[in-house]
C-alpha positions as CSV (number, residue, x, y, z in Angstrom):
1,M,178.9,-60.1,320.7
2,S,176.8,-56.9,320.8
3,S,177.5,-54.6,323.9
4,Q,173.9,-53.4,323.7
5,V,171.5,-55.4,325.8
6,F,168.0,-53.9,325.5
7,R,165.5,-56.3,326.9
8,I,161.8,-56.0,327.6
9,S,161.5,-55.5,331.4
10,S,159.8,-57.9,333.6
11,E,158.0,-54.9,335.3
12,S,156.4,-53.9,332.0
13,I,155.2,-57.6,331.5
14,S,153.7,-57.5,335.0
15,E,152.0,-54.2,334.6
16,A,150.5,-55.3,331.4
17,N,149.4,-58.6,332.9
18,A,147.9,-56.8,335.9
19,R,145.6,-54.6,333.6
20,A,144.4,-57.8,331.6
21,L,144.1,-60.2,334.5
22,A,140.6,-59.6,335.5
23,D,139.3,-60.3,332.0
24,V,141.4,-63.4,331.8
25,E,140.1,-64.7,335.1
26,R,136.5,-64.2,333.9
27,E,137.2,-66.0,330.7
28,Y,139.1,-68.8,332.6
29,A,136.1,-69.2,334.9
30,A,133.6,-69.2,332.1
31,L,135.6,-71.9,330.2
32,S,135.9,-74.0,333.4
33,E,132.1,-73.8,333.8
34,S,131.6,-74.7,330.2
35,L,133.8,-77.8,330.4
36,E,132.1,-78.8,333.6
37,R,128.6,-78.3,332.2
38,R,129.5,-80.5,329.0
39,G,130.9,-83.1,331.2
40,T,134.3,-82.7,329.5
41,L,136.4,-82.4,332.8
42,R,134.7,-85.4,334.3
43,S,135.3,-87.5,331.3
44,I,139.0,-86.7,331.1
45,G,139.6,-86.8,334.9
46,H,141.0,-83.2,334.9
47,D,140.1,-80.1,336.3
48,I,140.9,-76.9,334.4
49,D,144.0,-76.1,336.7
50,S,145.7,-79.4,335.8
51,L,145.1,-78.5,332.1
52,T,146.8,-75.2,332.7
53,D,149.6,-77.0,334.3
54,A,150.0,-79.2,331.3
55,A,150.2,-76.1,329.2
56,M,152.8,-74.6,331.3
57,Q,155.0,-77.8,331.2
58,F,154.8,-78.1,327.4
59,T,157.8,-76.4,325.7
60,V,159.3,-76.3,322.2
61,A,162.8,-75.4,321.1
62,V,163.5,-72.5,318.8
63,P,166.0,-72.8,315.9
64,S,168.8,-70.3,315.9
65,W,168.2,-69.7,312.3
66,G,164.6,-69.0,312.7
67,V,165.1,-65.6,314.3
68,G,166.6,-64.2,311.3
69,T,164.9,-63.3,308.0
70,G,164.6,-66.3,305.6
71,G,164.6,-66.2,301.9
72,T,163.9,-68.0,298.7
73,R,165.9,-69.1,295.8
74,F,165.0,-65.8,294.2
75,G,166.0,-63.4,297.1
76,R,165.8,-62.3,300.6
77,F,164.4,-59.1,302.1
78,P,166.2,-58.5,305.4
79,G,164.3,-57.2,308.3
80,P,165.4,-54.4,310.7
81,G,167.2,-55.4,313.8
82,E,167.8,-59.0,312.7
83,P,170.6,-60.9,314.4
84,T,174.0,-60.9,313.0
85,N,175.6,-63.5,315.0
86,V,174.8,-66.4,317.5
87,F,174.9,-64.2,320.5
88,E,172.3,-61.9,319.1
89,K,170.2,-65.0,318.1
90,L,170.2,-66.1,321.7
91,A,169.0,-62.8,322.7
92,D,166.0,-62.9,320.4
93,V,165.3,-66.5,321.5
94,A,165.5,-65.4,325.2
95,T,162.9,-62.9,324.4
96,I,160.6,-65.3,322.9
97,H,160.8,-67.4,325.9
98,Q,160.4,-64.4,328.2
99,L,157.1,-63.6,326.5
100,S,155.6,-67.0,325.6
101,G,156.9,-69.0,328.6
102,G,157.3,-72.0,326.3
103,A,160.6,-71.8,324.5
104,P,163.5,-72.5,327.0
105,D,165.8,-74.1,324.6
106,V,167.7,-73.2,321.2
107,S,168.8,-75.5,318.5
108,L,172.0,-74.6,316.9
109,H,173.2,-75.1,313.4
110,I,176.8,-75.8,312.6
111,P,178.8,-74.1,311.1
112,W,176.4,-71.1,311.0
113,D,176.5,-70.8,314.9
114,Q,180.0,-72.0,315.7
115,T,182.1,-70.0,317.9
116,D,185.8,-70.3,318.9
117,D,184.9,-70.7,322.5
118,P,181.8,-73.1,323.2
119,N,182.2,-72.5,327.0
120,E,181.6,-68.8,326.5
121,L,178.3,-69.4,324.3
122,K,177.1,-71.8,327.0
123,Q,177.6,-69.3,329.8
124,F,175.9,-66.7,327.7
125,A,172.8,-68.9,327.1
126,N,172.8,-69.8,330.7
127,N,172.7,-66.1,331.9
128,L,169.7,-65.8,329.6
129,G,168.0,-68.7,331.1
130,L,168.4,-70.8,327.9
131,G,169.6,-74.4,327.3
132,F,170.6,-76.2,324.1
133,D,168.5,-78.6,322.2
134,A,169.5,-80.8,319.2
135,M,172.5,-79.9,317.2
136,N,172.1,-79.6,313.4
137,S,174.9,-80.4,311.0
138,N,175.3,-79.0,307.5
139,T,176.4,-81.1,304.6
140,F,174.0,-79.6,302.0
141,Q,176.2,-76.5,301.5
142,D,179.8,-75.9,300.8
143,Q,181.5,-73.6,303.2
144,P,184.3,-71.2,302.8
145,G,187.7,-73.1,302.8
146,Q,186.0,-76.5,302.5
147,A,188.3,-79.0,300.8
148,L,185.8,-81.1,298.8
149,S,182.3,-80.1,297.3
150,Y,178.9,-81.4,298.2
151,K,177.7,-80.7,294.8
152,Y,176.9,-84.4,294.0
153,G,176.1,-85.4,297.5
154,S,177.8,-85.7,300.9
155,L,177.2,-88.8,303.0
156,C,176.1,-90.7,299.8
157,H,178.8,-89.4,297.6
158,T,180.6,-91.8,295.2
159,D,183.9,-90.4,296.4
160,A,184.9,-91.9,299.9
161,A,186.9,-88.8,300.6
162,V,183.8,-86.6,300.3
163,R,181.9,-89.0,302.5
164,S,184.7,-88.9,305.1
165,Q,184.6,-85.2,305.1
166,A,180.8,-85.3,305.8
167,I,181.2,-87.9,308.5
168,D,184.0,-85.8,310.2
169,H,181.7,-82.7,310.2
170,N,179.0,-84.6,311.9
171,L,181.4,-85.9,314.5
172,E,182.7,-82.4,315.2
173,V,179.2,-81.1,315.6
174,I,178.7,-83.9,318.2
175,D,181.9,-82.7,320.0
176,Y,180.7,-79.1,320.0
177,G,177.2,-80.1,321.3
178,K,178.8,-82.1,324.2
179,R,180.7,-78.9,325.2
180,I,177.5,-76.7,325.4
181,G,175.2,-79.3,326.9
182,S,173.2,-80.6,324.0
183,D,172.0,-84.4,323.9
184,A,171.0,-85.0,320.3
185,L,172.1,-84.5,316.6
186,T,169.7,-83.9,313.9
187,I,170.9,-84.9,310.4
188,W,169.1,-83.8,307.2
189,I,170.7,-85.1,304.1
190,G,169.8,-83.3,300.7
191,D,171.6,-86.1,298.8
192,G,170.0,-87.6,295.8
193,G,169.7,-87.1,292.0
194,N,168.0,-84.8,289.6
195,F,167.8,-87.1,286.8
196,P,167.2,-90.8,286.1
197,G,170.4,-92.9,286.0
198,Q,172.3,-90.1,287.7
199,I,172.9,-92.0,290.8
200,H,172.8,-95.8,291.7
201,L,169.8,-95.9,293.9
202,R,170.6,-98.9,296.0
203,R,174.4,-98.0,296.3
204,A,173.5,-94.3,297.3
205,Y,171.5,-95.7,300.2
206,D,174.2,-98.1,301.3
207,H,176.7,-95.2,301.3
208,V,174.3,-93.2,303.6
209,F,173.8,-96.1,305.8
210,D,177.6,-96.8,306.1
211,S,178.2,-93.1,306.8
212,L,175.4,-92.8,309.4
213,S,176.9,-96.0,311.0
214,T,180.1,-94.2,311.6
215,I,178.6,-91.1,313.0
216,Y,176.2,-93.3,315.1
217,K,179.3,-94.8,316.8
218,G,180.4,-91.4,317.8
219,L,177.3,-90.6,319.8
220,P,177.5,-90.3,323.6
221,A,175.5,-93.0,325.4
222,S,173.0,-90.3,326.6
223,W,172.4,-88.8,323.1
224,R,169.9,-89.5,320.3
225,L,170.4,-89.3,316.6
226,F,167.4,-87.9,314.5
227,T,167.3,-88.7,310.9
228,E,165.1,-86.3,309.0
229,H,163.5,-87.1,305.8
230,K,162.2,-85.0,302.8
231,P,160.7,-86.1,299.5
232,Y,162.5,-83.6,297.3
233,E,164.8,-80.5,297.2
234,P,167.6,-80.0,296.4
235,A,167.4,-83.5,294.8
236,F,164.2,-83.5,292.7
237,Y,164.3,-87.0,291.2
238,S,165.5,-89.5,293.9
239,T,166.2,-88.1,297.4
240,V,168.0,-90.8,299.4
241,V,166.1,-90.4,302.6
242,Q,162.8,-89.5,301.0
243,D,160.1,-90.5,303.4
244,W,159.4,-91.8,306.9
245,G,159.9,-95.5,305.8
246,T,163.3,-95.0,304.7
247,S,164.2,-93.0,307.8
248,L,162.7,-95.7,309.9
249,L,164.6,-98.4,308.1
250,L,167.9,-96.4,308.7
251,C,167.1,-96.0,312.5
252,Q,166.0,-99.6,313.1
253,T,169.3,-100.8,311.5
254,L,171.5,-98.2,313.2
255,G,170.5,-99.0,316.7
256,P,168.3,-97.9,319.7
257,Q,169.7,-94.3,319.8
258,A,168.5,-93.5,316.3
259,F,165.0,-92.0,315.8
260,P,163.0,-90.6,312.7
261,L,162.2,-87.0,313.0
262,V,158.9,-85.7,311.6
263,D,159.1,-82.2,309.9
264,L,155.5,-81.2,309.2
265,G,156.4,-79.6,305.9
266,H,158.5,-82.5,304.7
267,H,155.7,-84.5,302.9
268,L,154.1,-84.5,299.7
269,P,150.7,-82.7,299.4
270,N,147.7,-84.4,301.0
271,T,150.0,-86.9,303.0
272,N,148.4,-88.2,306.3
273,V,150.9,-86.9,308.6
274,E,149.1,-88.1,311.8
275,L,149.0,-91.7,310.4
276,I,152.7,-91.5,310.0
277,V,153.0,-90.3,313.6
278,A,150.9,-93.2,314.7
279,R,153.0,-95.7,312.8
280,L,156.3,-94.4,314.4
281,I,154.6,-94.6,317.8
282,T,153.7,-98.2,317.2
283,A,157.3,-98.9,316.1
284,G,158.7,-97.1,319.3
285,R,160.8,-94.8,317.0
286,L,159.1,-91.4,317.0
287,G,162.0,-89.1,317.6
288,G,160.1,-85.7,317.5
289,F,159.0,-83.0,315.4
290,H,160.1,-79.9,313.3
291,L,157.1,-77.6,313.7
292,N,155.9,-75.6,310.8
293,D,153.1,-75.6,308.3
294,S,153.0,-76.1,304.6
295,K,150.7,-75.3,301.6
296,Y,152.7,-76.7,298.7
297,G,155.8,-78.4,300.0
298,D,158.6,-77.3,302.5
299,D,157.1,-73.9,302.9
300,D,158.4,-73.6,306.5
301,L,155.4,-71.4,307.4
302,T,154.1,-70.7,310.9
303,A,152.5,-73.7,312.6
304,G,148.7,-73.8,312.4
305,S,148.6,-71.1,309.7
306,I,147.5,-73.4,306.9
307,H,146.3,-76.8,308.5
308,P,145.4,-76.1,312.1
309,Y,143.1,-79.2,312.3
310,Q,145.9,-81.4,311.0
311,L,148.2,-80.0,313.9
312,F,145.3,-81.0,316.3
313,L,145.0,-84.4,314.9
314,I,148.8,-85.0,315.2
315,F,148.5,-84.0,319.0
316,N,145.5,-86.2,319.3
317,E,147.7,-89.2,318.3
318,L,150.4,-88.1,320.7
319,V,148.0,-87.6,323.6
320,D,146.1,-90.9,322.8
321,A,149.4,-92.8,323.0
322,Q,150.5,-90.8,326.1
323,L,147.4,-92.1,327.9
324,D,147.5,-95.6,326.6
325,E,149.2,-97.8,329.1
326,S,149.8,-100.5,326.4
327,V,152.2,-98.1,324.6
328,D,155.9,-98.3,325.4
329,K,156.7,-94.9,326.4
330,G,160.5,-95.5,326.4
331,T,163.0,-93.2,328.2
332,H,162.6,-90.3,325.9
333,K,159.6,-88.0,325.2
334,P,159.2,-86.7,321.6
335,A,161.4,-83.6,320.9
336,Y,159.5,-80.5,319.8
337,M,161.3,-77.9,317.8
338,I,160.3,-75.3,315.6
339,D,161.6,-75.2,312.0
340,Q,160.4,-72.0,310.1
341,S,161.8,-69.4,307.8
342,H,160.0,-66.1,307.5
343,N,160.5,-63.7,304.7
344,I,157.3,-61.5,305.4
345,K,156.6,-61.8,309.1
346,D,158.5,-60.6,312.0
347,P,160.3,-63.8,313.0
348,I,160.1,-63.2,316.7
349,E,156.2,-62.7,316.4
350,A,155.9,-65.8,314.2
351,L,157.8,-68.0,316.5
352,I,155.8,-66.8,319.5
353,A,152.7,-67.6,317.4
354,T,154.0,-71.2,317.0
355,V,154.6,-71.7,320.6
356,D,151.0,-70.6,321.2
357,E,149.5,-72.8,318.5
358,T,151.3,-75.9,319.5
359,R,150.3,-75.5,323.2
360,K,146.8,-74.9,321.9
361,A,146.6,-78.2,319.9
362,Y,148.1,-80.0,322.8
363,I,145.4,-78.7,325.3
364,Q,142.7,-79.4,322.8
365,A,143.8,-83.0,322.4
366,L,143.8,-83.4,326.2
367,I,140.1,-82.6,326.3
368,V,139.0,-85.1,323.8
369,D,136.6,-87.5,325.5
370,R,138.7,-90.6,324.9
371,G,136.2,-93.0,326.5
372,A,133.4,-91.8,324.1
373,L,135.7,-91.7,321.2
374,H,137.0,-95.4,321.6
375,K,133.4,-96.5,322.0
376,A,132.4,-94.8,318.8
377,Q,135.4,-96.4,317.1
378,E,134.6,-99.8,318.4
379,C,130.9,-99.4,317.2
380,N,132.1,-98.1,313.8
381,D,130.1,-94.9,314.3
382,A,132.1,-92.5,312.0
383,L,129.8,-89.4,312.6
384,A,130.0,-89.7,316.3
385,A,133.9,-90.2,316.4
386,E,134.3,-87.2,314.1
387,L,131.9,-85.0,316.2
388,I,133.9,-86.0,319.5
389,L,137.1,-84.8,317.9
390,K,135.4,-81.6,316.5
391,D,133.9,-80.8,319.8
392,A,137.4,-80.6,321.3
393,Y,138.9,-78.8,318.5
394,D,136.1,-76.2,318.4
395,T,136.7,-75.5,322.1
396,D,138.4,-72.1,322.6
397,V,141.1,-73.0,325.0
398,R,143.0,-69.7,324.8
399,P,141.9,-68.7,328.4
400,I,143.9,-71.7,329.6
401,L,147.0,-70.6,327.5
402,R,146.7,-67.0,328.8
403,M,146.4,-68.1,332.4
404,A,149.3,-70.5,331.9
405,R,151.6,-67.6,330.7
406,H,150.4,-65.4,333.6
407,R,151.3,-68.1,336.0
408,Q,154.7,-68.5,334.4
409,G,155.5,-64.8,334.6
410,A,155.3,-64.6,330.9
411,A,153.0,-62.2,329.0
412,I,149.4,-62.8,328.9
413,E,149.4,-61.1,325.4
414,P,153.0,-61.7,324.2
415,I,152.7,-60.2,320.7
416,A,151.0,-57.0,322.0
417,I,153.6,-56.5,324.7
418,Y,156.4,-57.3,322.1
419,R,155.0,-54.7,319.6
420,G,154.5,-52.1,322.3
421,S,158.0,-52.6,323.8
422,G,160.0,-51.2,320.8
423,Y,162.3,-54.2,320.9
424,R,162.6,-54.5,317.1
425,Q,163.3,-50.8,316.7
426,A,165.9,-50.9,319.5
427,K,167.7,-53.8,317.9
428,A,167.7,-52.1,314.5
429,K,169.7,-49.4,316.2
430,E,172.0,-51.8,318.1
431,R,172.8,-54.1,315.2
432,R,174.6,-53.5,312.2
433,A,172.5,-54.2,309.0
434,D,173.9,-57.2,307.0
435,V,172.0,-57.8,303.8
436,N,173.8,-61.0,303.3
437,F,173.0,-62.6,306.5
438,G,170.2,-65.1,306.6
439,G,171.3,-67.7,308.9
440,G,172.6,-69.5,305.9
441,I,169.3,-70.2,304.3
442,V,169.3,-68.6,301.0
């Protein structure tokens, strides 16, 4: 653990907010007046302060690996001051939450983040004001000292001993998560085949289901199991859990604690992700999201950087279900976690931007005139329905987000304060440079 503890002072945030507050209050009042004049607030039954409260309550979890510099199959370009252990990762996540007000939890990846003393890690996180989101297991890489290889699969492997090793790892991750206060396990399985005939397609699925069944039995009663699908990579011909249908089939068969997880980049180009969200809501099986963006495949880009309208349309489905009394809400809300890998951007800045983009999409979805939209849909008025959605999407709700951050004691302009604080430069002096460290993602 680093002995250095440079942090951005709350006083510097308060001073910067005080300088910006007058402008924010004017923008906030103008937006309130505009929404009143357009009839938006009346149509949705809210005032602007209730929308601000909603923004304050919406939070996302930050992945531990997201605060380090990512990489590609060809190389990695480490940034200055990136974290070199899990304690330094938590310090960076705490800074993201301090500035954004919307990232109070961290999602760990085992064995990348495993420590000898989980209680020490939990106390360290508590002192930073952080909690722990879903745990993530790793059976897509061979680790030092590992007895058997996952080269030809893990939970789907033809060798029962390899499957058993992968099962045991997941059970160990659950045990570690219990000790630090997590309540969910996310399993992404890269298993599959690169060539026709390489694997028996039905038998591989059966092996995965049997393996997951054993893991499922090890879940505490309060936990959820998230299964994550992906159409390709590293298996390019036939990934076992390749789409939301397979993920849903697995979860429905496993039991009521199992839910599909929707990674926004884990779909083939032009996939209608909001339709998948709607279908999983109907099935009562929407577990949550890995928030990112994609141009070609699993790019793991900043959320909203490529398809901001799609992000809004996804939240439109979520809000519509939230307001629909006929939808079974269950006992759990969808889990929201970022899953990004940054090789060019400063990871802390990119993660702050994603917190902001997801909050923005949520508030824009809240101001959709649902009554008018449903009427247009019932009348088959496609243009009217489209314009109603565009009206909400085109509304600049950033004054609400700035006011929400101010009321939370976070930064009105978080990236500007981050850059002005010298945080990255200070961490570059504190932390040893490690060209090999990348959170495991290389």
